[in-house]
N, C-alpha and C positions, 0 to 999 in steps of 0.2 A: 504494500500500500504506500502510495506517495503522500507525503504531508504537504499541505498547502497553507499559504498565508493569504487570507481573504477576509473581506468585511461582509459578514453574513447579512447585514441589513440591506445590502445592495442586491441580494438574490431575489428574483421575483417571487419565489415561494415563501419568502419571509413576510410578505404583505399580510396584515391583519393579525399577526401573532402577538401574543402578550409577553412571552418570555422564551428565550432559548438559553440553555445552560450547557456549557461544554464540561463533561465529566472526565476527570483524568486522575490516575493514581500511578505514580512512577514505579512503586514497589511491585505491584501486581501486573502492570501493563494495561490496566483498564483505560480505554479511550472510547468516547462516544458522546451522544447528545441527548438531552431531554428537551422536548419542545412542547410548549403550552400555547395552544391557539386561542381558546376562548373559554371563559369561566362564567358566562352570564347565567347559565342554568345550574351551575354548581362547580365543585372542584373538578379539575381535569382528570380524565382517565384514558388509558390506552395501553396496549401491551408493550412489552420490551422485545425488540427484535435483535437477535444475535446473528450477524451476517458479515461476510467478507465484502469489503468495498475497495475499489481501486484507489480512491482518494478520500480524504476527510470531507471534502466538499460534496462528494456523492452521498456520503453517509448523512450529512446535514440535510441535503435536499430531500432524501428519503424521509427523514424524521419530520421535516416541515410539511411535506405533502400528506403524510399519514396522519399527522396531528390535525390538520385542517379537515380532512375527511371525517375524523372522529367527532368533530364539532357538529357536522351535518348529520352524522349517524345518530348521535345522542339526541338531537332535536327531533328527528322523525321516529326514533324508537321510543320516545316518551320517557327517557330516564333523566334523573336530575343531576346530570354531569355535563361537563364541557369536554372539549377535545384536547387530547395530549398524546404524545407518543415518545418512546425512547428507542435509541439504537445503540448497541454495543458493537464496536468494530472488531470483527474476528481477526485474530493474529496468531499464526501458528507458533510464534515465539512465546506467546503468553496464553496458554490454553484456558478455557473456561473452567475454573476450579473453585473450590470453596473460598480461597483468599480473594479472588477477583469478584465473586458474587457478594462477599461480605463488604468489600470496598464499595461496590455499587449500591448495596442496601444503605450504606452510610450516606451516599449522595442523595438518595431518595429522601432520607430522613431530614436532610437539610432544608427541604422544601416544606416540611411541617404540614403535610396534608393537602398541599396545593395540587399534588399529583399522585394518583393511585395507578398501580400498574400490575401486570400479570404476564401470562404466557403469550408469546407470539412466535413467529418463525425462528427456529434455532434454539428456542428455550423449551424446557420440558416441565412436566408437573413436579418432578423432583427438584428442579431448579427453583420453581415457585415456592415449594415447601421450605427450601433452605432460606430463601429471601425472607419469608414470613417469620422466621426465627430471629431475624435481625431488623425487621421493619414492620410497623403497624399498618403500612399503606400498600399492602399486597392483596390482590383478589384472585379468584379462581383456585381456591385451595382444595387439595384432595380431601374428600370426606364432606365437603360442602359443594360449592359450584363445580369444582374440578375442571377438567379439560373443556374449553369453550368450543372446540372444533365440531363435535356432533350437533351442537345447537346451531352453529353457523350453517352447517349443511342442511339442517331441518328448515331454517328460515329461507334458505335459497330454494329448497324444494317447494315451499308454500308460495314464494314469489313466482317461481316457475309455473306453478299451476295457474296463477292469475294471468301470466303471459299466454299460456296455452288457451285459456278461456277467451282472451281478447282476440287472438288471431284465428283460432279454429272453432270457437264456440263451445268447447268442452275442456274440462280439466284432465280428461283421460290421457294417460301416457302410453297406453297399450298400442303397439304398432308404430309409435313415434320413434324418431332417431335422435340420439344425443351424443355430442362430442365433448368430452371433459378433458381439459388441459390441466394437468396436475393431479396426481393420484396419491397425494399425501392424506393427512387425516380428514380434511374437509372433502376433497375430491372423491376419495374411496367411500366415505360414508354417503355422499350424494349418489354415487353409483349404486350402492345397496338400496337406497330408497327408490330409485328409478327402476331397477330390476324388479323389485317387489311389486311395482305397478305395471309390469309388462313392457317396459321400454327397452329399446335396443341401444346399447352403450358402446361407444368407442372411446378409448382413453389414450393418453400420452403423458410421459414424464421424463425429465432429464436423468432421473435416477433409475438405473437398471434394477436396483433392489426394490424400489417402490413398484415398478412394473411387475416384477416377478411375484411380489407379495399380492398384488391386486389380481393377477391371473390365477394364482392359487385360490384366492378367495372367491373369485367370480369366473368360473369356467367359460361362461358365455361372453366374457369381455373381449372385444376386439382391440387390437393395439395399432396405433399409427405413429408416425414420426412426429416429434414435437414441432418441427418446422412446417409440417403439413396439416396438423390437426385442425387449424382454423379454416382450412380451405375445403373441408369435406362437405358434401351436400347432405345436410342434416336439418332437422326441424329446429333444434336448439344447440347453440354453442355455449359451453359453460367454462369460462376461464376460472381456474381454482389454484393458480400458482402464485407468482409474485406480482403480477400486474403489468401495466404498460403494454397491453396487448393491441390496442387499437390506435392507429394513426393513418396518415394519408396513403401509406403503402399497403397496409394489411386490410383495411376496410374494403377496398375494391375487390379483394380476393375472397371475401366471405360468401358462403353459399348456404346461409341459414335464414330462418325467419325471425328467430328470437335469440337475444344474447342475455344470459342470466347466470351469474357465477359468483363464487365466493372470494375471488381475488380482490385486493384493494387497489384503488387507483388504476382501473382498467383503461381509462381514457388518457392518452398522453397529453392532450390539451382539450379545452372546452369545445373547440371547433370539431373535434372528433365525435362528440355527441350529436352535433348537427349533421355530420356526414352519415352517421348511422340512420338518422331520421330521414335524410334525403334519399337514402337507398331503400327506404321502406322496411328497415329492420327494426323490430321492437327491442329497445334496450331498456332493461330494468336496472336502474343505477345501482352500482355495487354496494354503496353504503346503506341502501335500503334493503337489498336482498340478503346481505350477510350479517345483519344486525343481531341474529340469534345469539352469537357468542357474547356480545356486549350485554344483552339482556340477561343472560345467564350469570355472568360474573358480578354485575352490579346488584343482583338480587341479594347477594351476601350482605349488603350495606343498607338494606331498606328499613332497618329498625325493628322489623317484625320477625327476623330470622329467615333463613333460606328455605323455600318450599318449592320442590320440583314441580308440583302441579301448577303453581302460579307462573313459573317460568314457561311451562308448556303452553299455558293459556296466552301469555304475552307474545311468545314466539309465533303462535298461529296468527296473531293479529298482523304480522308482517305481510302475509298474503293479502289481507284487506287493504293495508296501506299501499301496497304495490298496485292493486286493482284501482284504487282511487286516483293514484298518480297517473296511471294509464288513461283512465277516463277523462281526467282534466286535461291531459296533454292532447288527447284526440279532439276535445271540444275547442281547445285554443289553437290547434294546428301548430304546435311547437314541440320541440324535442322533450322527451321525458327527463333528460338530464337537466335541462333548464327549469322545467316544471318543479322537479324535486328540489333543486338548489333554492329556488325562490321561496318555496314553502318552508324549508328549513330555516332560511334567513329570516322569514317573518316570525318564526318562533324564537330564535336565539337573539334577535335584536329587538324584541318586543319590550315595551315599558315594564318596569319591575312590577307595577300594579296589576299587570295582566298575567303574571306568572305565579305559580305556586309550587311548593315542593312536590306536589303530586300531579304536576301538569301532565295532560294526556298527550299521546302522540297526535300530532297535527291538530292540537286544540285550537279553538277559534280565537286566537289572539291577534289575528289580522284578517283582512278581507279575503285574501286568496286562500288562507287556511280554512275559513268558513266554507268557501266554495268547494274545497276538497271534501269536507265532511259530508256535503250534500251530493257529491258526485255518485 
């Protein structure tokens, strides 16, 4: 990884952020960033990503983009939190061990509850459990909420049903074709849900181990190359890897009717949401579809204790939220990406008098949100 000297406030991704903290510990080799985008609805929350980046600037940009998306996700999921995210830069010279994680927990503690975090790519439940022994601001704990991935997959599944209903007039997956990019915890669980409903699934992953594991689990699973998976003629393309899937080069090659997946930041730019709309492809915004993981982990902090049944009820609401966004987008003849963004902004920029700790998803705090509830 190359080190950079740069002024992060000049990065376009920094716009709208409340705070960015560079975390570093020379003794353990810890280097990374904690980004807090918005805290209008409550303290910031977002997972910690442990990943290899070519430069520190790349790591920072990732944290900034992910934290912004969390603000929008929290608003439309109806949780009383704002957007934040952390990235730890993976370095082979300084492996992720107890000393590094302990140092990172100390960095979280310095924020004194402004930022709650848990599992993301590269982190495990075991890592989260260790962090929780050294910080009060950790969520997704084993024995309580646990791994957020199955809930993220379930909310994608419900959002996908809404997309199918809008395009084909039925939520049935039987006989429909699905391409899933990324066969990790979210992608493989989504494949299971689709197979159970009679769908036909093709998958791809950069990890040979992940592919082999998925094939053993799902004998009917077809495998494609990662570079080709988005070009397959299918009903639904589902990005469930690291994001950045859609741009001016990839969108013209899509041969699907619906895009709905668990990856974060699927659009490289806002213009790409418009490109999908112009092509007649129904895009269900990523932060709407994958909100199940967020809903699950924040349930630990609701003051009433964690209840799996309540999580299941709230996650199912994601399908209804997606359906309302689709309906409003169709009425206004504008992309679903823009529709969802404006609705989220109406919520997290609303006057304090219009918000409460128990604010509902898409609550009528602004005119467009009221329209959505009626859609």
